C-alpha positions in Angstrom: 87.7 98.4 77.8 88.7 100.5 74.8 91.2 102.7 76.7 93.9 100.6 78.4 95.6 102.5 81.1 96.4 102.2 84.8 93.5 103.7 86.8 94.9 103.1 90.3 98.1 101.8 91.9 98.4 100.5 95.4 101.5 99.7 97.5 102.5 98.7 100.9 104.5 101.0 103.2 107.3 98.5 103.0 108.5 96.7 99.9 108.6 93.0 99.7 112.1 91.6 99.3 111.1 88.0 98.7 110.5 88.0 95.0 107.4 85.8 95.5 104.2 86.6 93.6 101.4 87.8 95.9 97.9 86.2 95.9 95.3 88.9 95.2 91.5 88.9 95.1 88.8 91.6 94.5 85.6 91.5 96.5 82.3 91.0 94.8 81.4 94.7 94.7 84.8 95.8 93.4 85.4 98.1 96.4 88.2 96.2 98.1 91.3 94.3 97.2 92.9 91.7 99.6 96.4 90.4 99.2 99.4 89.1 101.2 102.7 91.0 101.4 106.0 89.7 102.7 107.7 92.4 104.6 111.1 92.5 106.4 112.3 88.9 107.0 109.5 87.4 109.1 106.2 89.2 108.4 103.6 87.8 106.0 100.8 90.4 106.3 97.3 90.0 104.9 96.3 93.4 103.7 93.1 95.1 102.6 93.0 98.1 100.2 90.0 100.3 99.6 89.9 100.9 95.8 88.3 104.3 96.1 90.2 105.9 99.0 93.5 103.8 98.6 93.5 103.3 102.3 95.2 100.1 103.4 95.0 98.1 106.6 96.7 95.0 108.1 94.1 92.3 108.7 96.7 90.0 110.3 99.7 87.9 109.6 100.9 84.3 109.0 104.2 83.0 110.3 107.0 83.5 107.7 110.3 81.7 107.9 111.2 81.6 104.2 108.8 78.8 103.4 105.4 79.7 105.0 104.2 82.4 102.6 100.5 83.0 102.0 99.5 81.3 98.8 95.7 81.9 98.6 93.2 84.6 99.5 89.4 84.6 99.3 86.4 86.9 100.3 83.1 85.7 101.6 80.3 86.8 99.2 79.2 89.5 101.8 82.8 90.7 101.9 82.8 90.6 105.8 85.5 87.9 106.0 88.8 87.4 104.3 90.3 83.9 104.4 94.0 83.3 103.9 96.0 80.1 103.6 99.6 79.1 102.9 102.7 77.3 103.9 101.9 77.1 107.6 99.2 74.6 106.7 96.4 76.7 108.3 93.5 78.8 107.0 92.9 82.0 108.9 89.7 84.0 108.9 89.9 87.7 109.3 87.4 90.4 110.0 87.4 92.7 106.9 86.3 95.8 108.8 88.7 95.6 111.8 92.4 95.4 111.9 94.0 92.3 113.4 90.7 90.7 114.4 91.1 87.0 113.8 87.7 85.2 113.6 89.0 81.7 113.5 91.7 79.3 112.3 91.0 76.1 110.3 93.6 73.4 110.9 93.9 69.9 109.5 96.0 70.1 106.4 99.3 68.1 106.5 100.8 70.2 103.7 100.8 73.8 102.6 97.4 75.2 101.5 97.7 76.0 97.8 94.2 77.3 96.9 91.0 78.5 98.5 87.4 79.1 97.3 84.2 80.1 99.1 80.8 79.0 97.8 78.6 81.7 96.3 76.0 81.0 99.1 78.7 81.7 101.7 78.2 78.5 103.5 81.3 76.4 102.5 85.0 77.1 102.2 87.1 74.6 100.2 90.8 74.3 100.3 93.4 72.3 98.3 96.9 71.4 99.5 100.3 70.2 98.3 99.5 66.6 99.0 96.5 66.6 96.6 93.9 66.8 99.4 90.7 68.9 99.1 89.0 69.8 102.4 85.4 71.2 102.8 84.8 73.5 105.8 81.6 74.8 107.3 82.2 78.5 107.6 79.6 79.0 110.3 80.9 76.3 112.7 84.5 76.5 111.4 84.6 72.7 111.4 85.8 70.3 108.7 83.0 68.7 106.8 84.9 66.2 104.7 88.3 65.5 103.2 89.0 63.9 99.8 92.2 62.7 98.1 91.7 64.4 94.8 95.2 63.7 93.4 98.6 62.4 94.4 100.0 65.8 93.4 99.3 69.4 94.5 95.9 70.9 93.9 96.5 74.3 92.4 93.1 75.8 91.7 89.4 75.5 92.8 86.2 77.1 91.6 82.5 76.9 92.5 79.7 76.9 90.1 77.4 79.9 90.5 74.7 77.8 92.2 77.2 76.3 94.7 76.4 72.8 93.6 79.5 71.9 91.8 83.3 72.3 92.3 86.0 72.1 89.7 89.7 71.5 90.5 92.9 71.8 88.6 96.1 70.1 89.8 99.7 69.1 89.0 98.5 65.8 87.6 97.3 67.8 84.5 93.7 67.0 85.2 90.5 69.1 85.5 88.0 67.3 87.7 84.4 68.0 88.5 83.0 67.3 92.0 79.6 67.3 93.7 80.0 70.1 96.2 77.4 68.8 98.6 78.6 65.2 98.8 82.3 65.5 97.8 81.9 62.8 95.2 83.8 63.1 91.9 81.4 63.6 89.0 83.9 63.2 86.2 87.4 64.1 84.9 86.6 66.6 82.2 90.0 66.2 80.6 93.7 67.1 80.8 96.3 69.6 79.8 99.8 68.5 79.0 101.2 70.2 82.1 100.1 71.5 85.5 96.7 73.2 85.7 97.2 76.6 87.5 93.7 78.1 87.3 90.1 77.1 86.7 86.9 79.2 86.5 83.2 78.8 85.9 81.3 81.0 83.5 78.6 83.2 85.1 75.8 80.9 83.7 77.5 77.8 85.0 77.6 76.1 81.6 81.3 76.6 80.7 84.6 76.0 82.5 87.9 77.6 81.5 91.3 76.3 82.5 94.8 77.7 82.2 98.0 75.6 82.4 101.8 75.5 82.3 101.4 74.2 78.7 100.6 77.9 77.7 97.1 76.9 76.6 93.6 77.9 77.7 91.0 75.1 77.3 87.3 75.8 77.3 85.1 73.0 78.5 81.3 72.5 78.0 79.7 71.1 81.2 76.7 69.5 79.4 78.9 67.4 77.0 81.8 67.2 79.5 84.2 67.8 76.7 86.6 70.5 75.4 85.1 72.8 72.9 87.9 75.2 72.2 91.7 75.7 72.8 93.1 79.3 73.0 96.7 79.7 72.1 98.9 82.8 72.1 100.7 83.0 75.5 104.4 82.1 75.3 104.8 81.0 78.9 102.8 79.4 81.7 99.2 80.7 82.3 98.8 81.5 85.9 95.2 82.9 86.1 92.0 82.8 84.1 88.6 84.5 84.7 85.3 85.4 83.0 83.9 88.9 82.8 80.6 89.3 84.7 78.6 89.1 81.4 80.5 85.9 80.4 81.5 87.3 77.0 85.2 87.8 77.7 87.9 85.5 79.2 90.8 87.2 80.8 94.1 85.4 81.2 97.4 86.2 82.9 100.7 84.6 82.2 104.4 84.4 83.1 105.1 85.9 79.7 104.2 89.2 81.4 101.0 89.7 79.5 97.3 89.9 80.3 95.1 88.9 77.4 91.4 89.3 76.7 89.6 86.6 74.6 86.1 87.0 73.1 83.9 84.1 74.2 80.8 83.5 72.1 
């Protein structure tokens, strides 16, 4: 972490002309990156890059008509499946090894899919939409398990605890809520930011939750006490993403102020 430099750069054969940010996710082993690229005027491709070889392949595409862009991407823990969801209100499952091999389509949302997360045990996919609905799906049967009205406003971010037992959500109602992942019942509202919550994440030990918001602040929440224990300030624009390092000692944040910041977490 001492030497800060670009170690690899990846690009599509065609450049996106949309101006929209692309969702991006790295698989658990760090070998692959999945993203969605808008190309030409009607192609919203889900792509997979090999970090080592830089090879890229098209896994599939969603309908694109100026509104239906892909907003969320997720890997299964075994990296065999890539899930994508967006403005067409569907979640599509793609084979990560073969090009254009769709393994299933999950339908049921009445609004655009804003976020996706897959449980660490690989059994459940959870999605949040623009109407504040969170849906739980069985990945094996590809059927909806339950649907809950989490908010009256869009759900922007979801994260599973390491043991797959709990789910945390962040939404446009400024709240951070904790859910029982097995029953779908709300455990508590941890607290609130003063603006939309764009990103939430669990620490590797499952004891801490971090959240990033349009209010330019990062809040750190202790699960045991269900309270905020720290606020990190420094970004000058909305925080779009937060994550923990694998050892849990560092928090990484990305912002619309065009910076990525590393925070020491003790």
